[in-house]
Structures are given as structure tokens and as C-alpha cells.
N, C-alpha and C positions, 0 to 999 in steps of 0.2 A: 228606555234600555234603547232603542235602535237609537237615537238620535245623541244618547250619551257613547255608544261605540262609533259610530259615522263621526264624531267629533275627535274623537281619538284618532280615526285613522285621518283626519282631514288636517289635524295637526301633526304626524307620524308619519305621511308619506311625501306632502312637498318638503318639510326635513329633509328626510333623506335623499330625496332628490336632488334638492340645494348644492347638498354636500356632495353629490355624485357629480352635480355638472359643471360644480365649481373646481373638483379636481379635473374634470376631465377639459377643462378649458387651459389649465398647465399644463396637459400633456399634448393637447390639439387646437391649443387657441387660432382662430379665423383671423384674428387681427391683434395687431399690439396695440394696447391702449394707451390711448393719450396722456390719460392722467394717472391712470392706474388703478389698483386695489383700496391704497389708502388716501386719503380718510374719504372716501367715496363709499367703501364698503360699512363705515361708522356712520355715513350719513343715512343708507340705507335703511341701516339696523333703527337708527331713530325714527325715522318714519315705518318703520313695521313697527314698532313699541308704540307709537302715538299713537297710531292706525288701530292696534290691540286694544286701547286704552277708550277710543272713541266709539269703537266696535261695540263694547263693553257696554258704555253709555246708551247708544242707541238699542241695545236689545231690550232695554227697560219701555222703548217705544214701538219698532217693529224691526226685524230681522228676517231674511228668508225662512227660515224655519219658523217662524213663528206665523208669517203668514199662510207657509203651507198644511200648516195647523189648524188657524183659524178657517178655510176655505174647507178643509174638510169636514169641521165641527159644523158650519153652517149651510153644509152641499153646496159651496158656491164655486162657481168657475165653470169654461166650459167643460173641462174633463170631465166634472163630475156631474153634468148634467146629460151622459151618452153613456150607455152602458159598452166599455171596450176591455177587453185582453189588457190585462196588468202591463205587459210586455209592449203592446202598442203603444196604450197610451204613456210609458214612458219613453218610446223613441218619436212621438210623436213631440213631447213635452224637451225632450234634449233639442231636437231640430229648434223646434220654436227659440226655446232660451237662447241655444246662439245664435239665432239671426238677432233676437232681443238685442246681445250684447254688442253684433257685429252694429247697429246700428245707434245704440247707444255712443259705442267709438265713433261713429260716423258723424252724429250731430256734436260730440264735442270740436271736433275741429271746422264745424258751421258758425256755432253760436259764440260770437266776440265772450261772454260770459265763461260758458263752460270752458273755452279753450285759455282762459285766466288760470283755471283750475290744472285744467290738463298739458298746458304750456310747462308746468314742474317736470312730467314726467320726459317729456321732451329735451328739458335742459340739458341734461346728462350729456355728456362730451363725448359718454364711450358706453358701450351697448353689452351687459354682460348680464350672466344670473342675478347677480342683486338690483338688477333695473326692476324685476320684475317687483320689487318690493315697494318702492320708487313712486307713491302716488300721494298726493295731497290727502290731507283729511277731509276737506271740501270735499272732492273728488269722491271720496267714499262717501260719505252721506247720501251723495248725489246719488251713486250707485245704488247704495241698498237700500233707500226708496222708490228708485226705479224695478230693481229685479224684485222686491218685495211684493209691489207693484203689479207687475207681470207674473208675476208666481201666484197670486190672489185671483185674479182676472182668468187664468188658466186651470185654475183648481191642480197644480201638480202636488203628484201624493209627497209628501213630505222626506220620503228615503230619496225619493229622485231628485228633490231639490238641493237635498245635499248632496247626492252624489253629482252632481252636475256644479256644483261648489267647487269640491274635489278634482274634478275634472279638469275645469277653467282653471284651478290656481297651478297646475302640475305643467299645463298646455303654456299658461304664460312664462313659468319658470324655462321650459324647454325653449322656446322663440325668442326669449330675451338672450340664450345664454351663448358665450363668444366661442362655441365649436365650429370646428370644421368637420362640415360631412361628406364621406364621398360624394362625388358630385350626383350619380347616378341613385343613389340612396334618396337624395336629396329631391330629384326628379321625381321617385316615385313617390317620398311620404308626400309630397307637396301638391300632386292629384286630391287630397283629402284635408292633408293637416299642415296648418302653418309651420314653417320651418325656420330655422335662425335665419338663413339667406333670403327669404321672404320676408322677414321682417324687420329687417336690417332697411329694406328700400326704405321702409316708413318712418323710420327715426334720421332721415337723411336732414343734412341743411337747407336742401330744396323745399321752398314750400310745394311744391306741385305734387312732392315724390313724397311728400307727408301726407296729402291725401291719397293716397292710395293704401293696400294691403292693410285693411282695418280691422280684420280676421283677427282673433285672438286662439282659433281652435279650428275650425272647418275652414278650407277655402273657398266651398262654393258659393258665398257671397259675393266677393272680391270678381268670381269670375263672371258671374251672374247681373250683377249690375256695374260692371266695365271699371270697378276700382283695381284692376290685379296688373302688378306689373312685377316680370319676374327679377328685373335686376333693377340698380341705378343706371344713368345715361351714360356717369364715368367710371362705371365699374365697381365691383364690390370691394377692390382693392384701394380704390383713390377716393370713392365716397367716406364724405364726410359728416360726422355725426351730432346731433345736437340742433341747436340755434345759430342762426346764421349770424342773429345779432348778440352773441353771445361767445367769446373765443378766451374767456380764461379761466382759472380755477373754483368760481363763485359757485358752480351749481356742485360741486364738492363739499360745503358748505352748510350746513343742518337749518342753523338762523338763519341763511340768506335763504336758503331753498325755502322755506317755510313762511318767509313775508315775500316771498316772489309775485303772488297772485293779487296782492295789495298795492304792487308798486306799477 
């Protein structure tokens, strides 16, 4: 029952947030789009649908919720070995899971094999809320097994694991969005959370800047490990987005983007 209820929220809340952020982008755009919304949005919608199918197939093997249920049923994982108040265990799980996602993202930029998958996300020449949907199914498969393993090893309670997935998706939509936040608000938010301007740096065509600001939610890991950068050396207005070697409209095409890791 809990899983079904959270499953509904996990769909409804990100969908509502996507609509709200997409609307905000038309009113307070941060930057003019190079390729525009069409056909980029169609391509990103097709990525979303493809990943939904892949996710459904993965559910027959392992997903985060299944890993959490298995850990609880077998009393497996670090959090199941000690008696902690639920709120404290949940806080620990959130923090460690957030670091795990940061570390996975870090590895995506260090491993040539993983980068071939992740480069699909970076090849988008614009950055807006739809970019949060642009992940190759290969990356989804790797991410699902990785997060499921972390959830099992930690013994994360089911409701916490599902809530974290919702938190992660909501943050990804927010920090990929093309919205202009007041500078003072941005400075205050990024003390804790990754803002659109902070994540913009990570999508620079400059390779060095792609190796900064790996966070999807909390900013503490980039600050702690020295990978935080407040702004592109070119400035937010002049920074180019995407991959330096791809300066045409190919990333807006779905078939080309799906074939990208194999080329």
C-alpha cells in the first residue's frame, strides 16, 4: 500500500513540477535556447518513454524498491544491524544516498565506458527542464543496479528509498531548468541545494568545467571534494552548452542520440 501510494506521488509530483518549471522558463528564461524546444522536447519525451519501458523490464530483476524490500526481509544492510530512531536512520540514508549519486556522476566523467553513455545527456546543446529526461537507457540500467546495490547494502527502508527517488527527480528537474532566479536567492539556495546556475557550469562545452558541480541535490559534496565552481570562466551569459565537438542540430534527433554511445 505504501509503495503504491508513493508510486503515485513519484509520478504526479515530478509531472506537476515539470509543467510549472516549463511555464516559468517562458516567463523568466535564463538564456535564449540555441536549438529551441522543438524537436528537442519530442526527443526527450521519447527518451522518457524508452526509459519507462526499460525500467519496467528491470523491475523483473531489481529496482530500488525491490532492493529495499529484500534488505528488510533478510535483515540485511548496515541500518538493519543497529537500533536507530526511524527519523535518524532516514536522515543518514538520505545523506549517504545523495553522496552515492554524486559519486556515480563523478565516475561517469572518469570512466571512458561510462562517459560514452553519459555523453548523451551532455550532448544537448540547450539546458532546460526537459534535459532532466535526457538519459540513455544504458545509463539508466547502470544507475538502477548501482542505486539498488547501495540501498541493499545500507538496508534503507522502503519508504525512505522511494522518497529519495522522488527527491532526486524533483531536484534534477529544478536544476536543469532554464529559469532566472534572483541572484540573492540563488546564493542562499546553493549553500545547500544545486541551483540551475550552478548546474549550468557542469554542462559547459569546456571539458574542465564539465568536471565540476557533479551534485544533483546537495552541494556539500562538491564543496568538500573541491569540485565546486560558482560560474563558468566565460560567464553564464557567454557560456556554451553541450559538447565542443558537436555544434549542429544532431542532438535534437532521437535516433542519432540513441546511437551516440555506439559511435
